[in-house]
N, CA, C and O atoms as a GROMACS GRO file, in nm:
protein
  172
    1MET      N    1   6.118  11.460   9.852
    1MET     CA    2   6.092  11.536   9.997
    1MET      C    3   6.042  11.435  10.076
    1MET      O    4   5.980  11.335  10.039
    2LEU      N    5   6.080  11.476  10.209
    2LEU     CA    6   6.030  11.422  10.330
    2LEU      C    7   6.016  11.524  10.441
    2LEU      O    8   6.109  11.596  10.477
    3CYS      N    9   5.881  11.527  10.500
    3CYS     CA   10   5.869  11.589  10.592
    3CYS      C   11   5.862  11.522  10.753
    3CYS      O   12   5.778  11.437  10.785
    4VAL      N   13   5.964  11.576  10.845
    4VAL     CA   14   5.945  11.514  10.969
    4VAL      C   15   5.898  11.617  11.067
    4VAL      O   16   5.959  11.724  11.076
    5THR      N   17   5.792  11.590  11.140
    5THR     CA   18   5.725  11.667  11.254
    5THR      C   19   5.736  11.613  11.374
    5THR      O   20   5.749  11.491  11.385
    6ALA      N   21   5.734  11.697  11.484
    6ALA     CA   22   5.757  11.626  11.640
    6ALA      C   23   5.646  11.696  11.724
    6ALA      O   24   5.605  11.800  11.674
    7LEU      N   25   5.600  11.666  11.822
    7LEU     CA   26   5.520  11.742  11.925
    7LEU      C   27   5.614  11.706  12.058
    7LEU      O   28   5.671  11.599  12.081
    8GLY      N   29   5.612  11.810  12.128
    8GLY     CA   30   5.688  11.800  12.246
    8GLY      C   31   5.597  11.897  12.371
    8GLY      O   32   5.492  11.956  12.346
    9GLU      N   33   5.657  11.898  12.493
    9GLU     CA   34   5.606  11.984  12.591
    9GLU      C   35   5.602  12.125  12.579
    9GLU      O   36   5.519  12.205  12.622
   10SER      N   37   5.741  12.147  12.489
   10SER     CA   38   5.786  12.281  12.445
   10SER      C   39   5.824  12.279  12.326
   10SER      O   40   5.838  12.175  12.262
   11VAL      N   41   5.849  12.417  12.273
   11VAL     CA   42   5.889  12.403  12.120
   11VAL      C   43   6.051  12.373  12.112
   11VAL      O   44   6.108  12.346  12.008
   12ARG      N   45   6.101  12.382  12.215
   12ARG     CA   46   6.248  12.322  12.241
   12ARG      C   47   6.257  12.167  12.229
   12ARG      O   48   6.349  12.109  12.171
   13LYS      N   49   6.161  12.112  12.286
   13LYS     CA   50   6.173  11.955  12.306
   13LYS      C   51   6.090  11.915  12.167
   13LYS      O   52   6.128  11.807  12.120
   14ALA      N   53   6.001  11.972  12.104
   14ALA     CA   54   5.954  11.935  11.994
   14ALA      C   55   6.075  11.960  11.873
   14ALA      O   56   6.095  11.877  11.783
   15GLN      N   57   6.126  12.043  11.883
   15GLN     CA   58   6.261  12.088  11.762
   15GLN      C   59   6.350  11.966  11.793
   15GLN      O   60   6.374  11.892  11.698
   16GLN      N   61   6.392  11.941  11.891
   16GLN     CA   62   6.507  11.857  11.935
   16GLN      C   63   6.444  11.709  11.899
   16GLN      O   64   6.529  11.629  11.860
   17LEU      N   65   6.313  11.660  11.907
   17LEU     CA   66   6.284  11.543  11.848
   17LEU      C   67   6.252  11.538  11.708
   17LEU      O   68   6.235  11.425  11.663
   18ALA      N   69   6.241  11.626  11.637
   18ALA     CA   70   6.248  11.643  11.511
   18ALA      C   71   6.388  11.613  11.442
   18ALA      O   72   6.402  11.536  11.347
   19TYR      N   73   6.475  11.677  11.496
   19TYR     CA   74   6.604  11.680  11.449
   19TYR      C   75   6.688  11.517  11.508
   19TYR      O   76   6.778  11.455  11.451
   20ASP      N   77   6.628  11.490  11.620
   20ASP     CA   78   6.675  11.367  11.648
   20ASP      C   79   6.595  11.229  11.540
   20ASP      O   80   6.650  11.121  11.519
   21THR      N   81   6.493  11.258  11.498
   21THR     CA   82   6.448  11.175  11.412
   21THR      C   83   6.508  11.180  11.286
   21THR      O   84   6.497  11.081  11.212
   22LEU      N   85   6.579  11.294  11.242
   22LEU     CA   86   6.636  11.324  11.106
   22LEU      C   87   6.763  11.235  11.116
   22LEU      O   88   6.782  11.160  11.021
   23VAL      N   89   6.856  11.231  11.219
   23VAL     CA   90   6.983  11.153  11.214
   23VAL      C   91   6.969  11.033  11.161
   23VAL      O   92   7.033  11.020  11.057
   24PRO      N   93   6.895  10.921  11.202
   24PRO     CA   94   6.905  10.774  11.142
   24PRO      C   95   6.850  10.766  10.989
   24PRO      O   96   6.868  10.659  10.931
   25ILE      N   97   6.792  10.861  10.927
   25ILE     CA   98   6.747  10.876  10.783
   25ILE      C   99   6.856  10.935  10.717
   25ILE      O  100   6.893  11.052  10.731
   26GLN      N  101   6.904  10.852  10.645
   26GLN     CA  102   7.010  10.865  10.538
   26GLN      C  103   6.972  10.817  10.390
   26GLN      O  104   6.920  10.710  10.357
   27PHE      N  105   7.009  10.915  10.317
   27PHE     CA  106   7.024  10.883  10.153
   27PHE      C  107   7.100  10.993  10.088
   27PHE      O  108   7.126  11.106  10.130
   28GLU      N  109   7.131  10.936   9.980
   28GLU     CA  110   7.253  11.041   9.894
   28GLU      C  111   7.169  11.160   9.889
   28GLU      O  112   7.046  11.163   9.885
   29GLY      N  113   7.246  11.255   9.890
   29GLY     CA  114   7.217  11.398   9.870
   29GLY      C  115   7.133  11.472   9.975
   29GLY      O  116   7.079  11.578   9.944
   30LYS      N  117   7.119  11.420  10.096
   30LYS     CA  118   7.039  11.441  10.214
   30LYS      C  119   7.065  11.598  10.261
   30LYS      O  120   7.176  11.642  10.287
   31GLN      N  121   6.953  11.667  10.266
   31GLN     CA  122   6.970  11.804  10.314
   31GLN      C  123   6.846  11.838  10.392
   31GLN      O  124   6.731  11.797  10.376
   32TYR      N  125   6.895  11.924  10.481
   32TYR     CA  126   6.752  11.968  10.584
   32TYR      C  127   6.813  12.123  10.652
   32TYR      O  128   6.925  12.172  10.665
   33ARG      N  129   6.691  12.158  10.681
   33ARG     CA  130   6.716  12.299  10.758
   33ARG      C  131   6.755  12.276  10.895
   33ARG      O  132   6.724  12.183  10.969
   34ARG      N  133   6.832  12.378  10.917
   34ARG     CA  134   6.863  12.366  11.057
   34ARG      C  135   6.835  12.481  11.156
   34ARG      O  136   6.886  12.497  11.267
   35ASP      N  137   6.742  12.560  11.094
   35ASP     CA  138   6.697  12.685  11.144
   35ASP      C  139   6.523  12.684  11.175
   35ASP      O  140   6.453  12.783  11.197
   36ILE      N  141   6.486  12.555  11.170
   36ILE     CA  142   6.347  12.558  11.184
   36ILE      C  143   6.306  12.586  11.343
   36ILE      O  144   6.367  12.524  11.430
   37GLY      N  145   6.220  12.665  11.374
   37GLY     CA  146   6.189  12.694  11.506
   37GLY      C  147   6.278  12.782  11.593
   37GLY      O  148   6.254  12.814  11.710
   38HIS      N  149   6.392  12.819  11.516
   38HIS     CA  150   6.499  12.919  11.594
   38HIS      C  151   6.430  13.039  11.663
   38HIS      O  152   6.470  13.077  11.773
   39ARG      N  153   6.339  13.092  11.607
   39ARG     CA  154   6.290  13.198  11.660
   39ARG      C  155   6.210  13.196  11.776
   39ARG      O  156   6.189  13.291  11.851
   40ALA      N  157   6.166  13.083  11.785
   40ALA     CA  158   6.064  13.036  11.886
   40ALA      C  159   6.132  12.974  12.019
   40ALA      O  160   6.075  12.948  12.125
   41VAL      N  161   6.271  12.954  11.986
   41VAL     CA  162   6.335  12.879  12.093
   41VAL      C  163   6.451  12.981  12.117
   41VAL      O  164   6.538  13.009  12.035
   42LYS      N  165   6.437  13.034  12.249
   42LYS     CA  166   6.540  13.112  12.310
   42LYS      C  167   6.659  13.056  12.362
   42LYS      O  168   6.655  12.972  12.452
   43ARG      N  169   6.772  13.098  12.309
   43ARG     CA  170   6.906  13.020  12.347
   43ARG      C  171   6.972  13.090  12.447
   43ARG      O  172   7.078  13.047  12.492
   0.00000   0.00000   0.00000
């Protein structure tokens, strides 16, 4: 298990930074949630 967190000026920026950090991390069977913070981020 790996936990990635990020801080930003807004929830949206912190969410994007966290997901951007995930992209280069690669290993067999990689899975991650794609709904973190979705309720706080108005689309």
